[in-house]
C-alpha positions as CSV (number, residue, x, y, z in Angstrom):
1,M,121.8,97.4,81.7
2,L,120.9,97.0,85.8
3,E,117.1,97.5,85.3
4,Q,117.1,94.8,82.6
5,D,119.0,92.6,84.9
6,Y,116.5,93.3,87.3
7,L,113.6,92.5,85.2
8,V,115.3,89.0,84.0
9,R,115.6,87.9,87.4
10,M,111.9,89.2,88.2
11,L,110.5,87.0,85.6
12,A,112.6,83.9,86.6
13,Q,111.6,84.3,89.9
14,F,108.1,84.2,88.9
15,A,108.3,81.2,86.6
16,A,110.3,79.2,89.1
17,A,107.3,80.5,91.8
18,I,104.2,79.0,89.1
19,R,106.5,75.8,88.8
20,R,106.9,75.2,92.3
21,S,103.6,76.2,93.1
22,M,102.2,73.8,90.8
23,E,104.4,71.0,92.2
24,R,103.0,71.8,95.6
25,A,99.4,71.8,94.2
26,Q,99.5,68.4,92.6
27,G,102.3,66.6,94.2
28,E,101.6,67.7,97.9
29,R,97.9,67.8,97.3
30,D,98.3,71.3,99.1
31,P,96.3,74.0,96.6
32,Q,95.8,76.6,99.9
33,G,99.9,76.1,100.3
34,A,100.3,76.6,96.4
35,A,98.0,79.7,96.1
36,D,99.9,81.2,99.3
37,M,103.2,80.8,97.2
38,L,101.9,82.4,94.3
39,E,100.2,85.4,96.2
40,A,103.8,86.0,97.9
41,A,105.6,86.0,94.5
42,V,102.8,88.5,93.2
43,G,103.8,91.1,96.4
44,E,107.7,90.5,95.9
45,A,107.1,91.5,92.3
46,T,106.0,95.0,93.3
47,D,107.1,98.1,95.7
48,F,104.5,97.5,97.7
49,D,103.3,95.2,100.7
50,G,102.0,92.2,98.8
51,A,99.4,91.8,101.4
52,T,98.1,94.9,101.5
53,L,98.4,95.3,97.5
54,L,96.3,91.9,97.1
55,A,93.6,93.0,99.8
56,L,92.7,96.2,97.3
57,S,89.5,96.0,94.7
58,P,90.5,94.8,91.4
59,D,90.3,98.6,89.9
60,S,92.2,99.6,93.0
61,I,94.9,96.9,92.1
62,A,95.2,97.8,88.4
63,S,95.4,101.5,89.1
64,I,98.0,101.3,91.8
65,L,100.4,99.3,89.7
66,Q,99.7,101.3,86.5
67,V,100.6,104.5,88.6
68,S,103.7,102.8,89.8
69,G,105.2,102.2,86.1
70,A,105.3,98.5,86.6
71,D,106.6,97.1,83.6
72,P,104.2,95.0,81.3
73,R,106.1,91.7,81.5
74,V,106.0,91.6,85.2
75,T,102.0,92.2,85.0
76,E,101.5,89.3,82.6
77,Y,103.1,87.0,85.0
78,M,101.2,88.5,87.7
79,V,98.0,87.9,85.7
80,R,99.2,84.5,85.3
81,S,100.1,83.9,88.9
82,L,96.6,85.4,90.1
83,M,94.4,83.5,87.9
84,L,96.3,80.3,88.9
85,A,95.9,81.4,92.8
86,S,92.6,81.7,92.1
87,R,92.2,78.3,90.5
88,Y,94.2,76.9,93.6
89,R,91.8,78.7,96.2
90,A,88.6,77.1,94.7
91,E,90.0,73.7,95.0
92,A,91.1,74.7,98.4
93,G,87.2,75.5,98.9
94,D,87.7,79.3,99.5
95,A,85.8,80.6,96.7
96,E,85.3,84.4,98.0
97,L,88.8,84.8,97.7
98,A,89.1,82.6,94.6
99,T,86.3,85.2,93.3
100,L,88.8,88.0,94.2
101,R,91.7,86.9,92.8
102,E,90.1,86.0,89.4
103,E,88.9,89.7,89.4
104,Q,92.3,91.2,90.3
105,A,93.7,89.2,87.6
106,R,91.3,90.3,84.9
107,A,91.6,94.0,86.0
108,I,95.3,93.9,85.8
109,A,95.1,92.4,82.1
110,D,92.6,94.8,81.0
111,A,94.5,97.3,82.0
112,Y,97.6,96.4,80.3
113,G,96.2,94.6,77.3
114,H,97.0,90.8,78.4
115,D,94.7,87.8,77.7
116,A,93.4,86.6,81.0
117,D,91.6,83.9,79.5
118,A,95.1,82.4,78.1
119,A,96.3,82.9,81.3
120,A,93.6,80.6,82.9
121,G,93.8,77.9,80.4
122,P,94.8,74.4,81.6
123,L,97.8,73.9,83.6
124,D,99.8,71.9,80.9
125,E,99.8,75.3,78.7
126,Q,101.2,77.4,81.6
């Protein structure tokens, strides 16, 4: 029961972070700040330091999440968040980091059987 409560709380936090990031990117016209918010949410969803985790190669990040036993429902939100962060990084002019975030999202999606292309869909579908 405690684990389920934690999971529900984690998923609600992810959904709220995605919503806030969209408001920041569109309303405040701050895609870099929106990407930072999403990346922070990804870091908070794991038992790892977020900056360290997001500095890993795509294959390494997926492997670490699998070894740590990350819940597939959480990883699905991680994929969505990283795909959206990739889009925001590209809008902010950081093509290199945008590419890394997309590759990380796709590696996690592949490892957990998620559809990364669906996560990368239009913002109004997210």
